[in-house]
C-alpha positions in Angstrom: 276.5 93.8 -9.8 274.7 95.7 -11.5 271.0 95.3 -13.4 269.8 96.8 -16.3 265.9 97.5 -16.1 263.8 98.8 -18.9 262.7 102.6 -18.5 259.3 101.2 -18.8 259.5 98.6 -16.4 261.0 100.1 -13.6 258.2 102.5 -12.8 256.2 99.7 -12.1 258.4 97.6 -9.5 259.4 100.7 -7.4 255.7 101.4 -7.6 254.5 97.9 -6.4 257.3 97.7 -4.0 257.2 95.0 -1.6 255.1 92.0 -2.8 251.6 92.6 -2.9 249.0 90.1 -1.8 247.4 88.8 -5.3 245.2 91.0 -6.6 240.8 90.5 -7.4 240.5 89.0 -10.8 237.5 88.2 -13.5 238.0 85.4 -15.5 236.5 86.7 -18.2 235.5 84.0 -21.4 235.6 85.7 -24.8 233.4 82.6 -26.7 230.2 82.8 -25.8 230.0 85.4 -23.4 231.0 88.1 -25.3 230.8 87.5 -29.1 228.4 84.0 -30.2 230.6 80.6 -29.9 229.5 80.1 -33.9 231.9 83.2 -34.3 234.7 81.7 -32.1 234.9 78.5 -34.0 236.1 80.6 -37.4 239.7 82.5 -36.7 242.9 81.2 -36.4 245.9 82.9 -36.4 246.3 86.4 -38.8 242.6 85.6 -39.1 240.8 89.8 -38.2 238.3 89.9 -36.3 236.8 92.1 -33.5 235.0 93.2 -31.2 232.7 95.7 -31.1 233.4 99.1 -29.0 229.5 100.3 -29.3 228.1 97.4 -28.3 225.9 97.7 -25.2 227.3 94.6 -23.0 231.1 95.5 -23.8 229.9 99.3 -22.3 228.3 97.9 -19.4 231.0 95.6 -18.4 233.4 98.3 -19.0 231.6 100.7 -16.8 231.0 98.1 -14.2 234.9 98.0 -14.2 235.9 101.5 -14.2 234.4 101.1 -10.7 236.5 98.2 -9.5 240.2 99.4 -10.1 241.0 96.5 -7.7 240.1 94.3 -10.2 242.4 92.6 -13.0 241.3 90.5 -16.5 242.5 87.1 -17.3 240.7 86.1 -20.5 239.5 82.4 -20.1 239.5 81.4 -23.9 240.2 78.7 -26.3 241.1 81.4 -28.8 244.4 82.5 -27.0 245.5 79.6 -28.2 244.3 79.8 -31.8 243.9 82.9 -32.7 247.2 84.3 -30.3 246.9 86.4 -27.2 248.0 90.3 -28.1 245.7 89.7 -31.0 242.9 89.5 -29.0 243.8 91.4 -26.5 243.8 94.3 -29.3 240.2 94.0 -29.8 239.3 94.7 -26.8 238.4 98.8 -26.6 240.8 100.7 -24.7 239.5 100.8 -21.4 238.8 97.3 -21.3 242.1 96.3 -22.6 244.1 97.7 -20.2 243.1 95.5 -17.5 243.7 92.7 -19.3 246.7 91.1 -17.3 246.8 87.4 -18.8 245.2 84.5 -20.1 244.2 80.6 -18.7 246.4 79.3 -21.4 249.0 80.2 -23.5 248.8 82.1 -26.1 251.6 82.6 -28.6 255.0 81.3 -30.3 256.5 79.4 -28.0 253.8 77.2 -27.0 254.3 73.6 -27.0 251.6 71.2 -29.6 252.5 68.8 -26.0 251.3 71.1 -23.4 248.4 72.2 -25.1 247.6 68.1 -25.9 247.8 67.5 -22.1 245.5 70.6 -21.0 243.0 70.7 -23.7 239.8 71.5 -21.7 239.3 75.6 -19.5 237.6 73.4 -16.6 241.9 72.0 -16.5 243.0 75.2 -17.9 240.7 77.3 -15.2 241.6 74.8 -12.1 245.6 75.8 -12.8 245.1 79.3 -13.4 243.4 79.8 -10.0 245.8 78.1 -8.7 249.0 79.7 -9.6 247.7 83.2 -9.1 245.9 82.6 -6.2 244.2 85.5 -6.2 242.3 86.7 -3.3 239.4 86.9 -5.1 238.0 85.1 -7.9 235.0 85.8 -10.2 233.8 83.5 -13.0 231.6 85.5 -16.2 231.1 82.4 -18.0 228.6 81.0 -20.5 229.5 77.3 -19.6 228.7 76.1 -16.3 230.5 72.8 -17.4 233.5 75.0 -17.5 233.4 75.9 -14.3 235.2 74.1 -11.3 232.5 73.7 -9.1 234.4 75.3 -6.1 234.2 78.4 -8.2 230.6 78.1 -8.8 228.9 80.1 -6.3 231.8 83.1 -7.7 230.4 82.6 -11.1 228.0 83.9 -13.7 227.0 82.3 -16.6 225.5 83.7 -19.3 224.3 81.0 -21.6 222.9 83.0 -23.9 226.1 85.3 -24.3 226.3 88.8 -22.7 224.3 90.8 -25.3 221.7 88.4 -24.1 222.0 89.0 -20.2 219.6 89.9 -18.0 219.0 93.0 -15.5 219.5 90.1 -12.7 223.0 88.5 -14.4 224.6 92.5 -14.6 223.3 93.0 -10.8 225.1 89.7 -9.9 228.6 90.6 -11.3 228.4 93.6 -9.8 227.9 92.3 -6.9 230.8 89.9 -6.9 232.9 92.2 -8.0 232.3 94.6 -4.8 232.3 92.3 -2.1 235.0 90.9 -0.7 235.8 86.7 0.7 
């Protein structure tokens, strides 16, 4: 039996070798953390919006992730089903965009309305995604503590006023969580 593998996929498969243990994941919320919650309530599919590459909080987040090459980013956002995963990913600066490996909820045309009706809150999306991915280390960057399951709260940085208003202590905690091992 012969398999045809895309030349883009083959190097990734070969470089992985034996199955790897799940990587460390930063669950990153968009609304309320990277953009104000009010801005997140507007977009629908096809709407144009973007993150500002020159914002200091995005630069600082990118720098922290650059120091931690083992961290993958998973988007934890209601914007994913509303706007679409690819649309959101394209709004991120290049270095940050390359770290995004998925989302806690599907965000493409294959979404079935019934699936989203059963799982309408971000709390459930996060719990289910962590169970499914089973990462070695989890860090959550969230704007609302109610969206973080209790067992994950000790690995969460809650920035209720948004990342742009995060304190030095918030940034230090995020850096510490990302560099610590479980």
